[in-house]
N, C-alpha and C positions, 0 to 999 in steps of 0.2 A: 506532692509528687516527688518520688525518689527516682532519679535518673541512674540507670545501671548499664554502663558500657561493659562489654565482655571482650577480653583480650587473651592472648597466649603469651608464654614467656620467650618471645623472640625480639630481636633488635627492632624489627619493623613496628611491633606493637609498643615498644618503649617510646618511640617518638610520637606515635599516634596518641597514646595516653597523655603525653606531655602537652600536645596541642589541645586535646580535649579538656584537660584541666585548665589551661590558659583561657579557652573560650568559655568554659562553664563559670569561672570566676569573673571573667569580663562581663558576662551577661547577667548573672544572678548576684554578684558580689561574693566576697570571701565567706561571710557567715552563712548565707543561704546555700552556697555551693558545698560547704562543709556539712551542713545539716541535711541536705537533700540530694546527696550523691553517694553511690557506693561503686567503686571500681572493682571489677572481678577479673582475676587472672587465673586461668586454669593451670593446673600443675603439669599438664602433659599435652603434647600434640600427636603422640604416637605411643607405642607400648614400651619403649625403651628409655626415652629421655624424660625423666621425671625430676622436677625441682621440688625441694623441700622448704625453701624460703623464697620470698619474692626477689627476683634478680635485679631490681632497681628501686630507687627511692621514689615514692609517690607522695604527693602533698595532700591529696584529698583522701577521705576514708576509703579503705581498700581491704580486700580479703583474697587470700589464695584458696582456690576451691578445686575440687576434683574435676578432671577432664572426662569426656565421654568414653575414652579408651579404658577407663576403670571397669566398665561393664561389658566391653566388647571382647570377643574371643581373640586369641593371638593371631588367627588367620585374617582378621579384619584389618588389613593394612592399607587399603586404598585411601588416597589423600582426601576423598570426599567425605569420609567419616568425620573429619575435624569440624565440618559445618555444624555437627550436632552439639558443639560446645555451647552455643548461644543459650539454648534452653537448659541443657544439662547442668550448666554452671549455677542455675537457680536452685537446684536441689539442696545445696548446702546452706542457703541463706534465707529461704522463705520463712523459716520459723521466727525470724527476728522482727517481722512486721505483723501488724494487725490485719484482719481480713479486709477492712475497708480502705487500707492504704492503696494508693495508685502508683504503679511502677511505670516508668518510661524506659523500655528495653531498647538499647541501641547497639549497633556495631561500634567498634572503637574508632572507625573512620567517619563518624557522624558527630557534628558539633552544633551547638545552638547558635542561631543568628539573632534571636530576640526571645524574650520570655514567652513561654507557651501560655495561651489563654483560652484553651478549649477548642472543640467540645471535649467532654470528659466521659469516660466509660462508666457504665453501671453494672449491675449483676448479670445482665444478659447481653451486654455489648462490649466490644473492644474497639479502640481507635487505631487505624493503621494509616500509613502512607500508601495509597493505592496506585501510585504512578507506575509501579512494576507491572500492573495488569496489562495495560496497553503497550508497555515497553517490551516485555517478553514472556510474562506468565500466561496470559490469555487462557485462563482456566476456570473462571468463576461461574459460567453458565453453560448449559448444554450446547449452545450454538457457537461457543468459543473454540478456537483451534486446538487448544491443549486440554480441553475438558476431558478428553478420552484418557489422559494420563491420570487425572484425579479420580475419575469415575470408579475404578475398582476398589478404592479405599473408602468410598462413601457408604454409609449405613442406612440412609433414607433418601427420599427423592423430592424433598421440598427445597428447591434450588433458589434460596433467597438469602443465604447467610454469607457466602463467600464474596470477596471483592478483589481478589488477586493481590492484596496488599501485604506489606511486611513492615520492617523497622523504618522509622520509630513506631513502636507498638506501645500504646497506653492501655494498661490492663489492671484490674483490681487484683489484689493478692488472693482473695478467695477464689476468683475465677481461675487464676493461674494454678493454684493448688488443685483445683478440680480437674484440670486438663493436662497437667505437666507430665505425668507418667505416660499418658496416651501420646502426647507430643513426641516424647523421646522415642517410644517404641515405633511410632509411625515414621519418624525420620530415619531410623535405622533400616526399616523395611524398604523405604524408597531408595536409600543408598545401595542396599544389597541388590535391588532390582535394576537400578540405572547407573551402575558403575560405568564410567566412560562416556556418560551422557551429561548434558547440561543439567538435566533434572536430578542427577546425582548430587551435583554441587548446589542446586537450588532446593535440596531435599527439605530443609527446614521451612522454606517459604511455602512449598506445597503442603507439607505436613501441617503447618499452622492453619492454612485454609481448610484442609480436610477435617481437622479436629474441631475447629470452630463450627463447621457445618454439622458434624456428627453430634456435637453437644448442643446444637441449636443456639449458638452464640453469634449474634449479628456483627459482622465487620463493618464499621463505619469509616469508609475510605475517605481520606482527606488529601487535598493538594497542599501539603504543609512542608514540603522539603524541596530544596534546591539541589539539583545534581549538576555541578559545574561541568560544562562541556556537553551536557545532554539536554537539559531543558532550560528555559529562560527564568532568571531570577525574578520573583514577584515579592518585593519587600513587604507588601501589605499582608501577605498570606503565608509566606515561607518562614517558619520558626526554626528550621534546621537546614543544615547543608550536609550532603552525603557525597564525599569526594572519591567514591570507589572507582569510578571510571573517568576521572579527570585526567586529561592528557597534558594539561599545563602544570598543575600540582600533582604530578604523577607519583603514586606510591612506589612504583617499581624503580624509579630513578632517583629517589630521595638519597642524598640532599642536593642532587645536581639539577637545579631548576633555573630557568631563565626568568627570574622574578620581574625583570623589567618588562616582560611581555604579559604579565598578569593584568587582567582588566581592573579597572578602578571601581570595585564594588565592595560591599560589606564583608563578603567572605574572603576575598583576596587581600583586602587591607588587614584583616585579622591574621592571615597566614604570614604576611610580611612582618607584622609586629611580633608575632610569636617567634618567627625564625631569627629575628635580631637578638632576642633574649636566649633562645635555645643554643645558638652558636656561641654565645658568650659564656655559657655555663661550663 
């Protein structure tokens, strides 16, 4: 399994990737982390600010790739378009892997808590964290509140493929090759239709569900991720932590955190250890 976090060339992603690298090496060891990780940094978050070299040093294997604005018209300036970078970033790197390789696609603010041990995707399945479905997506079946948002994009009526889940996504390279262009196009369509709405920002989450449905790829939803401040940590089952909405280790206030108030669990202990090294660099 190759873990692939996607970032943009901003100061916020600089420290997020630093923390990710620390956690990846801590959980998998330096050799496996080096062999089984590829950090992707997109070269733009808009039409005007483009970087030609990586703006900071990264210790694990990494690559600068094109951002989604490469293919967007100059009129596409809404901030929700940047959400499309997660899958668009894959276009420049898929050729490096064999069809049967498994990718673990994550946001930069997701870190491992323990080594992942399955289930694994096959040719007709993907593995997702489906906590998002009951949290806010609510789109996977006709009786769900937001199915009406997904419905216009669906091309058939066999409603058993979606689970409302998203990253961490485990997917075979061959599967991603098959659906990637459709994912990108559907994401852009959703942003264009829902600018100013949460579904514009969640465009890739919805697009992934829609495209899996349309290609008859079953999403195998798993309770495998701890969302600090949102759900309860389950050490036996949570292989990842996603601190996107954490009010204690708040991304928006970094580095100003009251670490003495952090709970004593595996995630916050890792934050403390990384912060002591990061501040010393």
